[in-house]
PQR file with spaces between the fields and no chain letter, atoms N, CA, C, O and H, PARSE charges and radii, in Angstrom:
ATOM       1  N    MET     1       4.924   16.210   51.855 -0.4000 1.5000
ATOM       2  CA   MET     1       6.233   16.143   51.224 -0.0000 2.0000
ATOM       3  C    MET     1       6.124   16.768   49.834  0.5500 1.7000
ATOM       4  O    MET     1       5.192   16.469   49.088 -0.5500 1.4000
ATOM       5  N    ALA     2       7.060   17.623   49.493 -0.4000 1.5000
ATOM       6  CA   ALA     2       7.051   18.275   48.183 -0.0000 2.0000
ATOM       7  C    ALA     2       7.566   17.306   47.128  0.5500 1.7000
ATOM       8  O    ALA     2       8.496   16.533   47.359 -0.5500 1.4000
ATOM       9  H    ALA     2       7.817   17.866   50.100  0.4000 1.0000
ATOM      10  N    SER     3       6.935   17.375   45.969 -0.4000 1.5000
ATOM      11  CA   SER     3       7.400   16.508   44.885 -0.0000 2.0000
ATOM      12  C    SER     3       8.539   17.182   44.144  0.5500 1.7000
ATOM      13  O    SER     3       8.617   18.410   44.093 -0.5500 1.4000
ATOM      14  H    SER     3       6.180   18.003   45.781  0.4000 1.0000
ATOM      15  N    SER     4       9.398   16.397   43.584 -0.4000 1.5000
ATOM      16  CA   SER     4      10.550   16.899   42.855 -0.0000 2.0000
ATOM      17  C    SER     4      10.129   17.378   41.483  0.5500 1.7000
ATOM      18  O    SER     4       9.250   16.790   40.853 -0.5500 1.4000
ATOM      19  H    SER     4       9.334   15.399   43.625  0.4000 1.0000
ATOM      20  N    LEU     5      10.760   18.454   41.018 -0.4000 1.5000
ATOM      21  CA   LEU     5      10.503   18.961   39.675 -0.0000 2.0000
ATOM      22  C    LEU     5      11.274   18.179   38.630  0.5500 1.7000
ATOM      23  O    LEU     5      11.037   18.334   37.432 -0.5500 1.4000
ATOM      24  H    LEU     5      11.474   18.932   41.529  0.4000 1.0000
ATOM      25  N    PHE     6      12.188   17.346   39.073 -0.4000 1.5000
ATOM      26  CA   PHE     6      13.037   16.610   38.144 -0.0000 2.0000
ATOM      27  C    PHE     6      12.651   15.143   38.145  0.5500 1.7000
ATOM      28  O    PHE     6      12.279   14.579   39.174 -0.5500 1.4000
ATOM      29  H    PHE     6      12.380   17.220   40.046  0.4000 1.0000
ATOM      30  N    MET     7      12.747   14.540   36.970 -0.4000 1.5000
ATOM      31  CA   MET     7      12.454   13.117   36.857 -0.0000 2.0000
ATOM      32  C    MET     7      13.680   12.322   37.273  0.5500 1.7000
ATOM      33  O    MET     7      14.813   12.693   36.967 -0.5500 1.4000
ATOM      34  H    MET     7      13.049   14.998   36.135  0.4000 1.0000
ATOM      35  N    SER     8      13.442   11.250   37.958 -0.4000 1.5000
ATOM      36  CA   SER     8      14.569   10.377   38.283 -0.0000 2.0000
ATOM      37  C    SER     8      14.983    9.650   37.019  0.5500 1.7000
ATOM      38  O    SER     8      14.217    9.577   36.059 -0.5500 1.4000
ATOM      39  H    SER     8      12.521   10.948   38.207  0.4000 1.0000
ATOM      40  N    GLN     9      16.175    9.119   37.015 -0.4000 1.5000
ATOM      41  CA   GLN     9      16.689    8.418   35.842 -0.0000 2.0000
ATOM      42  C    GLN     9      15.764    7.272   35.442  0.5500 1.7000
ATOM      43  O    GLN     9      15.615    6.987   34.254 -0.5500 1.4000
ATOM      44  H    GLN     9      16.798    9.179   37.795  0.4000 1.0000
ATOM      45  N    SER    10      15.147    6.618   36.413 -0.4000 1.5000
ATOM      46  CA   SER    10      14.274    5.483   36.102 -0.0000 2.0000
ATOM      47  C    SER    10      12.970    5.922   35.449  0.5500 1.7000
ATOM      48  O    SER    10      12.288    5.099   34.837 -0.5500 1.4000
ATOM      49  H    SER    10      15.268    6.850   37.378  0.4000 1.0000
ATOM      50  N    GLU    11      12.602    7.204   35.562 -0.4000 1.5000
ATOM      51  CA   GLU    11      11.362    7.692   34.964 -0.0000 2.0000
ATOM      52  C    GLU    11      11.556    8.194   33.538  0.5500 1.7000
ATOM      53  O    GLU    11      10.581    8.451   32.832 -0.5500 1.4000
ATOM      54  H    GLU    11      13.156    7.872   36.059  0.4000 1.0000
ATOM      55  N    LEU    12      12.806    8.336   33.111 -0.4000 1.5000
ATOM      56  CA   LEU    12      13.070    8.824   31.769 -0.0000 2.0000
ATOM      57  C    LEU    12      12.832    7.718   30.750  0.5500 1.7000
ATOM      58  O    LEU    12      13.147    6.555   31.001 -0.5500 1.4000
ATOM      59  H    LEU    12      13.599    8.127   33.684  0.4000 1.0000
ATOM      60  N    PRO    13      12.270    8.088   29.589 -0.5600 1.5000
ATOM      61  CA   PRO    13      12.110    7.067   28.548  0.2800 2.0000
ATOM      62  C    PRO    13      13.476    6.566   28.099  0.5500 1.7000
ATOM      63  O    PRO    13      14.450    7.319   28.100 -0.5500 1.4000
ATOM      64  N    SER    14      13.544    5.333   27.727 -0.4000 1.5000
ATOM      65  CA   SER    14      14.816    4.775   27.280 -0.0000 2.0000
ATOM      66  C    SER    14      14.649    4.162   25.908  0.5500 1.7000
ATOM      67  O    SER    14      13.534    3.946   25.433 -0.5500 1.4000
ATOM      68  H    SER    14      12.753    4.721   27.727  0.4000 1.0000
ATOM      69  N    GLU    15      15.775    3.887   25.284 -0.4000 1.5000
ATOM      70  CA   GLU    15      15.761    3.257   23.972 -0.0000 2.0000
ATOM      71  C    GLU    15      15.059    1.909   24.014  0.5500 1.7000
ATOM      72  O    GLU    15      14.507    1.463   23.008 -0.5500 1.4000
ATOM      73  H    GLU    15      16.681    4.062   25.671  0.4000 1.0000
ATOM      74  N    THR    16      15.076    1.271   25.148 -0.4000 1.5000
ATOM      75  CA   THR    16      14.504   -0.063   25.259 -0.0000 2.0000
ATOM      76  C    THR    16      13.058   -0.031   25.738  0.5500 1.7000
ATOM      77  O    THR    16      12.496   -1.072   26.079 -0.5500 1.4000
ATOM      78  H    THR    16      15.524    1.632   25.965  0.4000 1.0000
ATOM      79  N    SER    17      12.448    1.153   25.766 -0.4000 1.5000
ATOM      80  CA   SER    17      11.067    1.228   26.221 -0.0000 2.0000
ATOM      81  C    SER    17      10.179    0.429   25.273  0.5500 1.7000
ATOM      82  O    SER    17      10.554    0.168   24.130 -0.5500 1.4000
ATOM      83  H    SER    17      12.904    1.999   25.489  0.4000 1.0000
ATOM      84  N    ALA    18       9.024    0.052   25.749 -0.4000 1.5000
ATOM      85  CA   ALA    18       8.132   -0.813   24.991 -0.0000 2.0000
ATOM      86  C    ALA    18       7.265   -0.039   23.995  0.5500 1.7000
ATOM      87  O    ALA    18       6.339   -0.618   23.427 -0.5500 1.4000
ATOM      88  H    ALA    18       8.720    0.265   26.678  0.4000 1.0000
ATOM      89  N    ASP    19       7.529    1.227   23.770 -0.4000 1.5000
ATOM      90  CA   ASP    19       6.730    2.023   22.852 -0.0000 2.0000
ATOM      91  C    ASP    19       6.966    1.553   21.417  0.5500 1.7000
ATOM      92  O    ASP    19       8.059    1.738   20.883 -0.5500 1.4000
ATOM      93  H    ASP    19       8.281    1.697   24.231  0.4000 1.0000
ATOM      94  N    PRO    20       5.968    0.955   20.793 -0.5600 1.5000
ATOM      95  CA   PRO    20       6.156    0.435   19.437  0.2800 2.0000
ATOM      96  C    PRO    20       6.346    1.540   18.388  0.5500 1.7000
ATOM      97  O    PRO    20       6.786    1.264   17.272 -0.5500 1.4000
ATOM      98  N    ARG    21       6.019    2.775   18.741 -0.4000 1.5000
ATOM      99  CA   ARG    21       6.178    3.891   17.802 -0.0000 2.0000
ATOM     100  C    ARG    21       7.604    4.401   17.747  0.5500 1.7000
ATOM     101  O    ARG    21       7.980    5.081   16.791 -0.5500 1.4000
ATOM     102  H    ARG    21       5.662    2.999   19.648  0.4000 1.0000
ATOM     103  N    ARG    22       8.391    4.092   18.736 -0.4000 1.5000
ATOM     104  CA   ARG    22       9.724    4.697   18.863 -0.0000 2.0000
ATOM     105  C    ARG    22      10.600    4.541   17.618  0.5500 1.7000
ATOM     106  O    ARG    22      11.163    5.539   17.167 -0.5500 1.4000
ATOM     107  H    ARG    22       8.086    3.540   19.512  0.4000 1.0000
ATOM     108  N    PRO    23      10.745    3.357   17.042 -0.5600 1.5000
ATOM     109  CA   PRO    23      11.587    3.254   15.838  0.2800 2.0000
ATOM     110  C    PRO    23      11.095    4.148   14.696  0.5500 1.7000
ATOM     111  O    PRO    23      11.899    4.749   13.984 -0.5500 1.4000
ATOM     112  N    ALA    24       9.792    4.232   14.526 -0.4000 1.5000
ATOM     113  CA   ALA    24       9.235    5.086   13.472 -0.0000 2.0000
ATOM     114  C    ALA    24       9.493    6.559   13.772  0.5500 1.7000
ATOM     115  O    ALA    24       9.777    7.338   12.862 -0.5500 1.4000
ATOM     116  H    ALA    24       9.138    3.744   15.104  0.4000 1.0000
ATOM     117  N    LEU    25       9.396    6.942   15.036 -0.4000 1.5000
ATOM     118  CA   LEU    25       9.659    8.333   15.412 -0.0000 2.0000
ATOM     119  C    LEU    25      11.119    8.695   15.163  0.5500 1.7000
ATOM     120  O    LEU    25      11.418    9.764   14.629 -0.5500 1.4000
ATOM     121  H    LEU    25       9.165    6.309   15.775  0.4000 1.0000
ATOM     122  N    VAL    26      12.023    7.804   15.550 -0.4000 1.5000
ATOM     123  CA   VAL    26      13.456    8.052   15.335 -0.0000 2.0000
ATOM     124  C    VAL    26      13.748    8.137   13.841  0.5500 1.7000
ATOM     125  O    VAL    26      14.497    9.011   13.406 -0.5500 1.4000
ATOM     126  H    VAL    26      11.781    6.936   15.983  0.4000 1.0000
ATOM     127  N    GLN    27      13.169    7.246   13.060 -0.4000 1.5000
ATOM     128  CA   GLN    27      13.393    7.271   11.613 -0.0000 2.0000
ATOM     129  C    GLN    27      12.853    8.562   10.994  0.5500 1.7000
ATOM     130  O    GLN    27      13.483    9.137   10.107 -0.5500 1.4000
ATOM     131  H    GLN    27      12.560    6.536   13.414  0.4000 1.0000
ATOM     132  N    SER    28      11.701    9.009   11.454 -0.4000 1.5000
ATOM     133  CA   SER    28      11.134   10.262   10.959 -0.0000 2.0000
ATOM     134  C    SER    28      12.046   11.436   11.287  0.5500 1.7000
ATOM     135  O    SER    28      12.304   12.281   10.429 -0.5500 1.4000
ATOM     136  H    SER    28      11.189    8.542   12.174  0.4000 1.0000
ATOM     137  N    LEU    29      12.534   11.494   12.521 -0.4000 1.5000
ATOM     138  CA   LEU    29      13.462   12.558   12.911 -0.0000 2.0000
ATOM     139  C    LEU    29      14.737   12.486   12.073  0.5500 1.7000
ATOM     140  O    LEU    29      15.248   13.513   11.625 -0.5500 1.4000
ATOM     141  H    LEU    29      12.324   10.808   13.218  0.4000 1.0000
ATOM     142  N    ARG    30      15.246   11.280   11.864 -0.4000 1.5000
ATOM     143  CA   ARG    30      16.481   11.091   11.093 -0.0000 2.0000
ATOM     144  C    ARG    30      16.304   11.605    9.655  0.5500 1.7000
ATOM     145  O    ARG    30      17.172   12.298    9.125 -0.5500 1.4000
ATOM     146  H    ARG    30      14.831   10.446   12.228  0.4000 1.0000
ATOM     147  N    SER    31      15.190   11.263    9.046 -0.4000 1.5000
ATOM     148  CA   SER    31      14.918   11.675    7.673 -0.0000 2.0000
ATOM     149  C    SER    31      14.763   13.198    7.568  0.5500 1.7000
ATOM     150  O    SER    31      15.329   13.830    6.676 -0.5500 1.4000
ATOM     151  H    SER    31      14.485   10.700    9.476  0.4000 1.0000
ATOM     152  N    ARG    32      13.995   13.769    8.486 -0.4000 1.5000
ATOM     153  CA   ARG    32      13.784   15.226    8.446 -0.0000 2.0000
ATOM     154  C    ARG    32      15.054   15.985    8.799  0.5500 1.7000
ATOM     155  O    ARG    32      15.285   17.081    8.287 -0.5500 1.4000
ATOM     156  H    ARG    32      13.536   13.256    9.211  0.4000 1.0000
ATOM     157  N    TYR    33      15.886   15.409    9.678 -0.4000 1.5000
ATOM     158  CA   TYR    33      17.161   16.043   10.011 -0.0000 2.0000
ATOM     159  C    TYR    33      18.086   16.043    8.788  0.5500 1.7000
ATOM     160  O    TYR    33      18.753   17.041    8.515 -0.5500 1.4000
ATOM     161  H    TYR    33      15.699   14.519   10.094  0.4000 1.0000
ATOM     162  N    ALA    34      18.126   14.942    8.063 -0.4000 1.5000
ATOM     163  CA   ALA    34      18.952   14.862    6.858 -0.0000 2.0000
ATOM     164  C    ALA    34      18.495   15.897    5.828  0.5500 1.7000
ATOM     165  O    ALA    34      19.326   16.533    5.180 -0.5500 1.4000
ATOM     166  H    ALA    34      17.584   14.131    8.284  0.4000 1.0000
ATOM     167  N    ASP    35      17.185   16.068    5.674 -0.4000 1.5000
ATOM     168  CA   ASP    35      16.666   17.084    4.752 -0.0000 2.0000
ATOM     169  C    ASP    35      17.084   18.485    5.195  0.5500 1.7000
ATOM     170  O    ASP    35      17.491   19.307    4.373 -0.5500 1.4000
ATOM     171  H    ASP    35      16.509   15.552    6.200  0.4000 1.0000
ATOM     172  N    ALA    36      16.980   18.752    6.500 -0.4000 1.5000
ATOM     173  CA   ALA    36      17.369   20.064    7.025 -0.0000 2.0000
ATOM     174  C    ALA    36      18.867   20.301    6.840  0.5500 1.7000
ATOM     175  O    ALA    36      19.293   21.423    6.565 -0.5500 1.4000
ATOM     176  H    ALA    36      16.649   18.085    7.167  0.4000 1.0000
ATOM     177  N    GLU    37      19.656   19.254    6.989 -0.4000 1.5000
ATOM     178  CA   GLU    37      21.108   19.369    6.756 -0.0000 2.0000
ATOM     179  C    GLU    37      21.392   19.739    5.305  0.5500 1.7000
ATOM     180  O    GLU    37      22.207   20.621    5.033 -0.5500 1.4000
ATOM     181  H    GLU    37      19.310   18.343    7.213  0.4000 1.0000
ATOM     182  N    ARG    38      20.720   19.063    4.374 -0.4000 1.5000
ATOM     183  CA   ARG    38      20.927   19.351    2.950 -0.0000 2.0000
ATOM     184  C    ARG    38      20.562   20.793    2.613  0.5500 1.7000
ATOM     185  O    ARG    38      21.218   21.435    1.791 -0.5500 1.4000
ATOM     186  H    ARG    38      20.059   18.346    4.595  0.4000 1.0000
ATOM     187  N    ARG    39      19.501   21.299    3.260 -0.4000 1.5000
ATOM     188  CA   ARG    39      19.053   22.680    3.005 -0.0000 2.0000
ATOM     189  C    ARG    39      19.826   23.698    3.842  0.5500 1.7000
ATOM     190  O    ARG    39      19.657   24.905    3.670 -0.5500 1.4000
ATOM     191  H    ARG    39      18.969   20.778    3.928  0.4000 1.0000
ATOM     192  N    GLN    40      20.672   23.208    4.746 -0.4000 1.5000
ATOM     193  CA   GLN    40      21.381   24.058    5.697 -0.0000 2.0000
ATOM     194  C    GLN    40      20.394   24.952    6.458  0.5500 1.7000
ATOM     195  O    GLN    40      20.589   26.161    6.580 -0.5500 1.4000
ATOM     196  H    GLN    40      20.809   22.228    4.885  0.4000 1.0000
ATOM     197  N    ASP    41      19.335   24.322    6.962 -0.4000 1.5000
ATOM     198  CA   ASP    41      18.243   25.020    7.640 -0.0000 2.0000
ATOM     199  C    ASP    41      18.380   24.856    9.153  0.5500 1.7000
ATOM     200  O    ASP    41      17.912   23.878    9.736 -0.5500 1.4000
ATOM     201  H    ASP    41      19.176   23.339    6.863  0.4000 1.0000
ATOM     202  N    ALA    42      19.031   25.836    9.768 -0.4000 1.5000
ATOM     203  CA   ALA    42      19.282   25.776   11.207 -0.0000 2.0000
ATOM     204  C    ALA    42      17.981   25.822   12.017  0.5500 1.7000
ATOM     205  O    ALA    42      17.878   25.160   13.050 -0.5500 1.4000
ATOM     206  H    ALA    42      19.411   26.631    9.294  0.4000 1.0000
ATOM     207  N    ALA    43      17.001   26.586   11.569 -0.4000 1.5000
ATOM     208  CA   ALA    43      15.729   26.683   12.295 -0.0000 2.0000
ATOM     209  C    ALA    43      15.003   25.339   12.292  0.5500 1.7000
ATOM     210  O    ALA    43      14.420   24.951   13.304 -0.5500 1.4000
ATOM     211  H    ALA    43      17.084   27.124   10.731  0.4000 1.0000
ATOM     212  N    ALA    44      15.033   24.631   11.175 -0.4000 1.5000
ATOM     213  CA   ALA    44      14.385   23.318   11.104 -0.0000 2.0000
ATOM     214  C    ALA    44      15.092   22.331   12.028  0.5500 1.7000
ATOM     215  O    ALA    44      14.436   21.543   12.710 -0.5500 1.4000
ATOM     216  H    ALA    44      15.507   24.947   10.353  0.4000 1.0000
ATOM     217  N    LYS    45      16.423   22.366   12.057 -0.4000 1.5000
ATOM     218  CA   LYS    45      17.166   21.459   12.940 -0.0000 2.0000
ATOM     219  C    LYS    45      16.846   21.759   14.398  0.5500 1.7000
ATOM     220  O    LYS    45      16.679   20.839   15.200 -0.5500 1.4000
ATOM     221  H    LYS    45      16.956   23.006   11.503  0.4000 1.0000
ATOM     222  N    GLN    46      16.759   23.035   14.745 -0.4000 1.5000
ATOM     223  CA   GLN    46      16.423   23.407   16.124 -0.0000 2.0000
ATOM     224  C    GLN    46      15.036   22.874   16.494  0.5500 1.7000
ATOM     225  O    GLN    46      14.842   22.367   17.599 -0.5500 1.4000
ATOM     226  H    GLN    46      16.894   23.782   14.093  0.4000 1.0000
ATOM     227  N    ALA    47      14.087   22.984   15.588 -0.4000 1.5000
ATOM     228  CA   ALA    47      12.741   22.474   15.846 -0.0000 2.0000
ATOM     229  C    ALA    47      12.760   20.956   16.032  0.5500 1.7000
ATOM     230  O    ALA    47      12.021   20.423   16.859 -0.5500 1.4000
ATOM     231  H    ALA    47      14.244   23.396   14.691  0.4000 1.0000
ATOM     232  N    LEU    48      13.597   20.267   15.273 -0.4000 1.5000
ATOM     233  CA   LEU    48      13.704   18.815   15.422 -0.0000 2.0000
ATOM     234  C    LEU    48      14.311   18.435   16.769  0.5500 1.7000
ATOM     235  O    LEU    48      13.882   17.462   17.389 -0.5500 1.4000
ATOM     236  H    LEU    48      14.198   20.700   14.601  0.4000 1.0000
ATOM     237  N    PHE    49      15.301   19.192   17.223 -0.4000 1.5000
ATOM     238  CA   PHE    49      15.874   18.931   18.544 -0.0000 2.0000
ATOM     239  C    PHE    49      14.811   19.126   19.627  0.5500 1.7000
ATOM     240  O    PHE    49      14.730   18.336   20.568 -0.5500 1.4000
ATOM     241  H    PHE    49      15.649   19.982   16.720  0.4000 1.0000
ATOM     242  N    GLN    50      14.006   20.161   19.496 -0.4000 1.5000
ATOM     243  CA   GLN    50      12.951   20.405   20.481 -0.0000 2.0000
ATOM     244  C    GLN    50      11.919   19.282   20.466  0.5500 1.7000
ATOM     245  O    GLN    50      11.459   18.843   21.520 -0.5500 1.4000
ATOM     246  H    GLN    50      14.072   20.802   18.732  0.4000 1.0000
ATOM     247  N    GLU    51      11.558   18.823   19.279 -0.4000 1.5000
ATOM     248  CA   GLU    51      10.616   17.710   19.159 -0.0000 2.0000
ATOM     249  C    GLU    51      11.196   16.455   19.803  0.5500 1.7000
ATOM     250  O    GLU    51      10.494   15.730   20.508 -0.5500 1.4000
ATOM     251  H    GLU    51      11.931   19.180   18.422  0.4000 1.0000
ATOM     252  N    ALA    52      12.467   16.206   19.560 -0.4000 1.5000
ATOM     253  CA   ALA    52      13.117   15.030   20.130 -0.0000 2.0000
ATOM     254  C    ALA    52      13.098   15.075   21.654  0.5500 1.7000
ATOM     255  O    ALA    52      12.826   14.065   22.304 -0.5500 1.4000
ATOM     256  H    ALA    52      13.037   16.795   18.987  0.4000 1.0000
ATOM     257  N    VAL    53      13.383   16.233   22.221 -0.4000 1.5000
ATOM     258  CA   VAL    53      13.351   16.374   23.681 -0.0000 2.0000
ATOM     259  C    VAL    53      11.945   16.059   24.194  0.5500 1.7000
ATOM     260  O    VAL    53      11.781   15.344   25.183 -0.5500 1.4000
ATOM     261  H    VAL    53      13.604   17.053   21.694  0.4000 1.0000
ATOM     262  N    TYR    54      10.951   16.593   23.521 -0.4000 1.5000
ATOM     263  CA   TYR    54       9.565   16.340   23.909 -0.0000 2.0000
ATOM     264  C    TYR    54       9.245   14.845   23.882  0.5500 1.7000
ATOM     265  O    TYR    54       8.539   14.333   24.751 -0.5500 1.4000
ATOM     266  H    TYR    54      11.084   17.173   22.718  0.4000 1.0000
ATOM     267  N    LEU    55       9.775   14.158   22.876 -0.4000 1.5000
ATOM     268  CA   LEU    55       9.512   12.727   22.715 -0.0000 2.0000
ATOM     269  C    LEU    55      10.420   11.842   23.565  0.5500 1.7000
ATOM     270  O    LEU    55      10.211   10.631   23.637 -0.5500 1.4000
ATOM     271  H    LEU    55      10.349   14.573   22.171  0.4000 1.0000
ATOM     272  N    GLY    56      11.426   12.436   24.209 -0.4000 1.5000
ATOM     273  CA   GLY    56      12.352   11.657   25.017 -0.0000 2.0000
ATOM     274  C    GLY    56      13.394   10.925   24.184  0.5500 1.7000
ATOM     275  O    GLY    56      13.892    9.873   24.584 -0.5500 1.4000
ATOM     276  H    GLY    56      11.596   13.420   24.150  0.4000 1.0000
ATOM     277  N    ILE    57      13.719   11.482   23.031 -0.4000 1.5000
ATOM     278  CA   ILE    57      14.706   10.873   22.133 -0.0000 2.0000
ATOM     279  C    ILE    57      15.966   11.727   22.150  0.5500 1.7000
ATOM     280  O    ILE    57      15.907   12.941   21.955 -0.5500 1.4000
ATOM     281  H    ILE    57      13.315   12.337   22.706  0.4000 1.0000
ATOM     282  N    ARG    58      17.103   11.084   22.386 -0.4000 1.5000
ATOM     283  CA   ARG    58      18.369   11.815   22.430 -0.0000 2.0000
ATOM     284  C    ARG    58      18.795   12.199   21.016  0.5500 1.7000
ATOM     285  O    ARG    58      18.599   11.414   20.088 -0.5500 1.4000
ATOM     286  H    ARG    58      17.151   10.098   22.545  0.4000 1.0000
ATOM     287  N    PRO    59      19.371   13.386   20.828 -0.5600 1.5000
ATOM     288  CA   PRO    59      19.775   13.845   19.508  0.2800 2.0000
ATOM     289  C    PRO    59      20.699   12.885   18.765  0.5500 1.7000
ATOM     290  O    PRO    59      20.594   12.743   17.547 -0.5500 1.4000
ATOM     291  N    GLU    60      21.602   12.226   19.488 -0.4000 1.5000
ATOM     292  CA   GLU    60      22.523   11.321   18.800 -0.0000 2.0000
ATOM     293  C    GLU    60      21.824   10.118   18.179  0.5500 1.7000
ATOM     294  O    GLU    60      22.408    9.430   17.342 -0.5500 1.4000
ATOM     295  H    GLU    60      21.687   12.341   20.478  0.4000 1.0000
ATOM     296  N    GLU    61      20.591    9.859   18.573 -0.4000 1.5000
ATOM     297  CA   GLU    61      19.840    8.741   17.995 -0.0000 2.0000
ATOM     298  C    GLU    61      19.403    9.031   16.563  0.5500 1.7000
ATOM     299  O    GLU    61      19.201    8.105   15.777 -0.5500 1.4000
ATOM     300  H    GLU    61      20.116   10.419   19.253  0.4000 1.0000
ATOM     301  N    PHE    62      19.255   10.321   16.215 -0.4000 1.5000
ATOM     302  CA   PHE    62      18.810   10.625   14.854 -0.0000 2.0000
ATOM     303  C    PHE    62      19.805   11.486   14.067  0.5500 1.7000
ATOM     304  O    PHE    62      19.624   11.686   12.866 -0.5500 1.4000
ATOM     305  H    PHE    62      19.419   11.073   16.853  0.4000 1.0000
ATOM     306  N    THR    63      20.835   11.989   14.714 -0.4000 1.5000
ATOM     307  CA   THR    63      21.822   12.808   13.997 -0.0000 2.0000
ATOM     308  C    THR    63      23.048   12.025   13.594  0.5500 1.7000
ATOM     309  O    THR    63      23.774   12.432   12.687 -0.5500 1.4000
ATOM     310  H    THR    63      20.982   11.826   15.689  0.4000 1.0000
ATOM     311  N    ALA    64      23.291   10.906   14.252 -0.4000 1.5000
ATOM     312  CA   ALA    64      24.476   10.103   13.940 -0.0000 2.0000
ATOM     313  C    ALA    64      24.319    9.462   12.566  0.5500 1.7000
ATOM     314  O    ALA    64      23.232    9.009   12.207 -0.5500 1.4000
ATOM     315  H    ALA    64      22.702   10.575   14.989  0.4000 1.0000
ATOM     316  N    PRO    65      25.398    9.425   11.804 -0.5600 1.5000
ATOM     317  CA   PRO    65      25.311    8.767   10.489  0.2800 2.0000
ATOM     318  C    PRO    65      24.885    7.314   10.652  0.5500 1.7000
ATOM     319  O    PRO    65      25.398    6.590   11.505 -0.5500 1.4000
ATOM     320  N    GLY    66      23.950    6.910    9.830 -0.4000 1.5000
ATOM     321  CA   GLY    66      23.391    5.562    9.954 -0.0000 2.0000
ATOM     322  C    GLY    66      24.106    4.607    9.128  0.5500 1.7000
ATOM     323  O    GLY    66      23.765    3.424    9.115 -0.5500 1.4000
ATOM     324  H    GLY    66      23.532    7.498    9.137  0.4000 1.0000
């Protein structure tokens, strides 16, 4: 049987995952995103979005006003 290239919804990381690093990662992304916004640095923001995808963090978790 061939394996799927896509992850099922249950395999995706969630906000409620037990990863103790997650709050620190989100806070780091939030802080660096705010800095990139102040500098109007589109390349830095794009890199942060890519990092977030890699980490399984949705953009609205760190771009939304806190």
